[in-house]
C-alpha positions as a LaTeX table, in Angstrom:
\begin{tabular}{lrrr}
\hline
Residue & $x$ (\AA) & $y$ (\AA) & $z$ (\AA) \\
\hline
Unk1 & 159.29 & 153.81 & 126.48 \\
Unk2 & 160.16 & 154.91 & 122.98 \\
Unk3 & 161.31 & 151.44 & 121.92 \\
Unk4 & 161.40 & 147.92 & 123.27 \\
Unk5 & 164.37 & 147.14 & 125.48 \\
Unk6 & 164.81 & 143.66 & 126.93 \\
Unk7 & 167.38 & 142.89 & 129.62 \\
Unk8 & 168.34 & 139.23 & 129.20 \\
Unk9 & 171.32 & 139.23 & 131.57 \\
Unk10 & 170.37 & 140.54 & 135.02 \\
Unk11 & 167.89 & 137.79 & 135.95 \\
Unk12 & 168.87 & 134.89 & 133.74 \\
Unk13 & 167.77 & 131.36 & 134.64 \\
Unk14 & 169.70 & 128.16 & 134.08 \\
Unk15 & 168.28 & 125.15 & 132.27 \\
Unk16 & 167.25 & 123.53 & 135.56 \\
Unk17 & 164.57 & 126.20 & 135.80 \\
Unk18 & 162.95 & 125.74 & 132.37 \\
Unk19 & 162.70 & 123.18 & 129.57 \\
Unk20 & 165.15 & 124.01 & 126.74 \\
Unk21 & 163.07 & 122.46 & 123.98 \\
Unk22 & 161.90 & 124.55 & 121.03 \\
Unk23 & 158.09 & 124.40 & 120.64 \\
Unk24 & 155.50 & 126.29 & 118.61 \\
Unk25 & 153.60 & 129.06 & 120.43 \\
Unk26 & 149.92 & 129.96 & 120.31 \\
Unk27 & 149.38 & 132.03 & 123.46 \\
Unk28 & 150.95 & 134.70 & 125.61 \\
Unk29 & 149.85 & 134.31 & 129.24 \\
Unk30 & 150.13 & 137.38 & 131.48 \\
Unk31 & 150.19 & 136.90 & 135.26 \\
Unk32 & 151.42 & 138.48 & 138.54 \\
Unk33 & 154.59 & 138.00 & 140.55 \\
Unk34 & 152.68 & 138.53 & 143.85 \\
Unk35 & 155.87 & 140.07 & 145.19 \\
Unk36 & 158.02 & 143.17 & 144.89 \\
Unk37 & 161.66 & 144.06 & 144.15 \\
Unk38 & 162.04 & 141.00 & 141.88 \\
Unk39 & 161.86 & 138.75 & 144.95 \\
Unk40 & 160.07 & 136.04 & 142.98 \\
Unk41 & 163.27 & 135.41 & 141.02 \\
Unk42 & 165.17 & 134.51 & 144.18 \\
Unk43 & 162.38 & 132.11 & 145.08 \\
Unk44 & 162.69 & 130.36 & 141.74 \\
Unk45 & 166.42 & 129.83 & 142.32 \\
Unk46 & 166.05 & 128.29 & 145.77 \\
Unk47 & 162.87 & 126.15 & 145.63 \\
Unk48 & 163.13 & 122.41 & 145.07 \\
Unk49 & 166.88 & 122.49 & 145.58 \\
Unk50 & 167.31 & 124.89 & 142.67 \\
Unk51 & 165.28 & 122.72 & 140.28 \\
Unk52 & 162.02 & 124.71 & 140.37 \\
Unk53 & 160.67 & 125.07 & 136.83 \\
Unk54 & 157.24 & 126.72 & 137.16 \\
Unk55 & 158.90 & 129.91 & 136.03 \\
Unk56 & 158.17 & 132.58 & 133.41 \\
Unk57 & 160.05 & 133.76 & 130.35 \\
Unk58 & 159.65 & 137.46 & 131.20 \\
Unk59 & 159.04 & 139.83 & 134.10 \\
Unk60 & 158.04 & 143.49 & 133.84 \\
Unk61 & 158.96 & 145.38 & 137.01 \\
Unk62 & 157.00 & 148.35 & 138.39 \\
Unk63 & 159.13 & 150.77 & 136.38 \\
Unk64 & 158.34 & 149.03 & 133.12 \\
Unk65 & 161.72 & 147.35 & 132.75 \\
Unk66 & 161.51 & 144.06 & 130.87 \\
Unk67 & 163.63 & 141.12 & 132.02 \\
Unk68 & 163.99 & 137.93 & 130.01 \\
Unk69 & 164.66 & 134.87 & 132.17 \\
Unk70 & 164.99 & 132.34 & 129.35 \\
Unk71 & 164.45 & 132.39 & 125.57 \\
Unk72 & 160.72 & 132.47 & 124.74 \\
Unk73 & 161.10 & 129.70 & 122.15 \\
Unk74 & 161.49 & 127.39 & 125.15 \\
Unk75 & 158.97 & 126.84 & 127.95 \\
Unk76 & 158.46 & 126.04 & 131.63 \\
Unk77 & 155.80 & 124.18 & 133.62 \\
Unk78 & 154.19 & 127.50 & 134.54 \\
Unk79 & 150.56 & 126.33 & 134.58 \\
Unk80 & 151.36 & 122.71 & 135.33 \\
Unk81 & 149.23 & 121.56 & 132.37 \\
Unk82 & 150.95 & 119.18 & 129.96 \\
Unk83 & 150.15 & 119.99 & 126.36 \\
Unk84 & 149.43 & 123.63 & 127.22 \\
Unk85 & 152.63 & 124.85 & 128.88 \\
Unk86 & 154.65 & 123.88 & 125.82 \\
Unk87 & 152.77 & 126.35 & 123.62 \\
Unk88 & 152.61 & 129.46 & 125.81 \\
Unk89 & 154.95 & 132.38 & 126.47 \\
Unk90 & 154.65 & 133.72 & 130.01 \\
Unk91 & 154.93 & 137.35 & 131.10 \\
Unk92 & 154.81 & 138.27 & 134.79 \\
Unk93 & 153.83 & 141.75 & 135.92 \\
Unk94 & 155.49 & 142.76 & 139.18 \\
Unk95 & 152.48 & 143.33 & 141.43 \\
Unk96 & 151.53 & 142.46 & 145.00 \\
Unk97 & 148.04 & 141.30 & 144.01 \\
Unk98 & 145.23 & 141.39 & 146.55 \\
Unk99 & 145.68 & 143.31 & 149.79 \\
Unk100 & 144.01 & 143.47 & 153.18 \\
Unk101 & 143.68 & 146.34 & 155.63 \\
Unk102 & 145.97 & 146.00 & 158.61 \\
Unk103 & 144.51 & 145.49 & 162.08 \\
Unk104 & 144.52 & 149.22 & 162.87 \\
Unk105 & 143.03 & 150.11 & 159.50 \\
Unk106 & 145.81 & 152.59 & 158.73 \\
Unk107 & 147.34 & 150.78 & 155.80 \\
Unk108 & 147.40 & 147.58 & 153.77 \\
Unk109 & 149.33 & 144.33 & 153.83 \\
Unk110 & 149.82 & 141.73 & 151.14 \\
Unk111 & 149.05 & 138.03 & 151.40 \\
Unk112 & 152.36 & 137.22 & 153.16 \\
Unk113 & 151.90 & 140.04 & 155.69 \\
Unk114 & 154.26 & 142.61 & 154.23 \\
Unk115 & 153.20 & 146.27 & 154.37 \\
Unk116 & 152.14 & 147.87 & 151.10 \\
Unk117 & 154.52 & 150.84 & 150.80 \\
Unk118 & 153.89 & 152.23 & 147.34 \\
Unk119 & 152.28 & 155.66 & 146.97 \\
Unk120 & 149.99 & 154.52 & 144.14 \\
Unk121 & 146.33 & 154.45 & 145.14 \\
Unk122 & 144.74 & 151.12 & 146.01 \\
Unk123 & 142.02 & 149.82 & 143.67 \\
Unk124 & 138.79 & 148.87 & 145.49 \\
Unk125 & 136.59 & 146.28 & 143.79 \\
Unk126 & 135.02 & 143.12 & 145.17 \\
Unk127 & 136.20 & 140.22 & 143.01 \\
Unk128 & 137.01 & 136.60 & 143.69 \\
Unk129 & 136.57 & 136.97 & 147.46 \\
Unk130 & 138.93 & 139.95 & 147.72 \\
Unk131 & 138.30 & 143.71 & 147.78 \\
Unk132 & 141.59 & 145.65 & 147.67 \\
Unk133 & 144.15 & 145.41 & 144.88 \\
Unk134 & 147.62 & 146.77 & 144.26 \\
Unk135 & 147.65 & 148.96 & 141.12 \\
Unk136 & 149.63 & 148.32 & 137.98 \\
Unk137 & 151.73 & 151.20 & 136.69 \\
Unk138 & 151.38 & 153.03 & 133.41 \\
Unk139 & 154.92 & 151.97 & 132.49 \\
Unk140 & 154.02 & 148.33 & 133.07 \\
Unk141 & 151.00 & 148.55 & 130.80 \\
Unk142 & 153.03 & 150.19 & 128.05 \\
Unk143 & 155.81 & 147.61 & 128.33 \\
Unk144 & 153.35 & 144.71 & 128.40 \\
Unk145 & 151.73 & 146.04 & 125.23 \\
Unk146 & 155.05 & 146.48 & 123.42 \\
Unk147 & 156.34 & 143.08 & 124.54 \\
Unk148 & 153.10 & 141.36 & 123.54 \\
Unk149 & 153.22 & 143.01 & 120.12 \\
Unk150 & 156.83 & 141.94 & 119.65 \\
Unk151 & 156.15 & 138.34 & 120.68 \\
Unk152 & 153.00 & 138.07 & 118.56 \\
Unk153 & 154.92 & 139.28 & 115.51 \\
Unk154 & 157.91 & 137.03 & 116.20 \\
Unk155 & 156.01 & 133.81 & 116.88 \\
Unk156 & 153.02 & 134.24 & 114.59 \\
Unk157 & 150.52 & 134.68 & 117.43 \\
Unk158 & 147.37 & 136.63 & 116.46 \\
Unk159 & 147.12 & 140.21 & 117.73 \\
Unk160 & 144.04 & 139.49 & 119.81 \\
Unk161 & 143.04 & 139.04 & 123.43 \\
Unk162 & 139.88 & 137.99 & 125.27 \\
Unk163 & 139.42 & 141.47 & 126.74 \\
Unk164 & 138.53 & 140.49 & 130.32 \\
Unk165 & 140.04 & 138.65 & 133.29 \\
Unk166 & 137.35 & 136.06 & 134.08 \\
Unk167 & 137.30 & 132.34 & 133.30 \\
Unk168 & 136.80 & 131.34 & 129.67 \\
Unk169 & 135.61 & 127.88 & 128.64 \\
Unk170 & 137.95 & 126.49 & 126.01 \\
Unk171 & 140.67 & 129.05 & 126.76 \\
Unk172 & 143.27 & 126.39 & 125.90 \\
Unk173 & 142.26 & 126.63 & 122.24 \\
Unk174 & 142.42 & 130.43 & 122.02 \\
Unk175 & 145.22 & 131.90 & 119.94 \\
Unk176 & 146.37 & 135.26 & 121.29 \\
Unk177 & 147.06 & 137.05 & 124.57 \\
Unk178 & 145.31 & 135.82 & 127.70 \\
Unk179 & 145.46 & 136.25 & 131.47 \\
Unk180 & 146.12 & 133.53 & 134.02 \\
Unk181 & 142.73 & 134.29 & 135.57 \\
Unk182 & 141.09 & 133.22 & 132.29 \\
Unk183 & 142.04 & 129.61 & 133.09 \\
Unk184 & 140.52 & 129.05 & 136.54 \\
Unk185 & 138.24 & 130.97 & 138.93 \\
Unk186 & 140.67 & 130.73 & 141.85 \\
Unk187 & 143.41 & 132.70 & 140.05 \\
Unk188 & 143.41 & 136.42 & 140.87 \\
Unk189 & 145.85 & 137.60 & 138.22 \\
Unk190 & 145.50 & 139.77 & 136.45 \\
Unk191 & 143.33 & 141.66 & 138.92 \\
Unk192 & 140.60 & 144.30 & 138.43 \\
Unk193 & 143.38 & 146.90 & 138.65 \\
Unk194 & 144.29 & 146.01 & 135.04 \\
Unk195 & 142.20 & 147.68 & 132.31 \\
Unk196 & 141.57 & 144.68 & 130.08 \\
Unk197 & 139.36 & 146.60 & 127.67 \\
Unk198 & 141.92 & 149.32 & 127.05 \\
Unk199 & 144.69 & 146.74 & 126.58 \\
Unk200 & 142.52 & 144.85 & 124.07 \\
Unk201 & 141.77 & 147.98 & 122.07 \\
Unk202 & 145.43 & 148.95 & 121.82 \\
Unk203 & 146.70 & 145.45 & 121.00 \\
Unk204 & 144.11 & 144.78 & 118.33 \\
Unk205 & 144.86 & 148.03 & 116.50 \\
Unk206 & 147.84 & 146.18 & 115.04 \\
\hline
\end{tabular}
């Protein structure tokens, strides 16, 4: 991508799916969709009778396209933590997450039993009780970096990140870019397929 392009029309949420209240921001939280083909968006629109609000402001699909679901000055109940959700901007990376070999051992399936069909090579690393991980694409990494830079500059968030995907004590007080897996040990996003060190180096050059 030569410049940042944000599509704020194709997957737009209504106010039932987020909280339209302007709040200050101190963190960008990056997480997974655990789905493909933007299927998570359809789930948001149908859960809880259409009132589901544990949504995200942005999604980056596997091609690096950036979709804005609601204005980042607002917030959702993404983490379900009062006093934290109000001050974060959420970015989802379209990614299947952890995978398992199918019964015949000829391929992989995701956590809901769907076959992994992408040609990108699986990442093998034992982490948080799982071993096989769907890869992130180069376009996704580039878009996540550009979007993070844009949001940091716009909302006065420091150009810094923790540089790894494991739990951090006191993560709620960190100002910068973090991963959902920094909050609790049972979260598996972002996975070992994401190069946290490389992302840190590029972000903090700013």
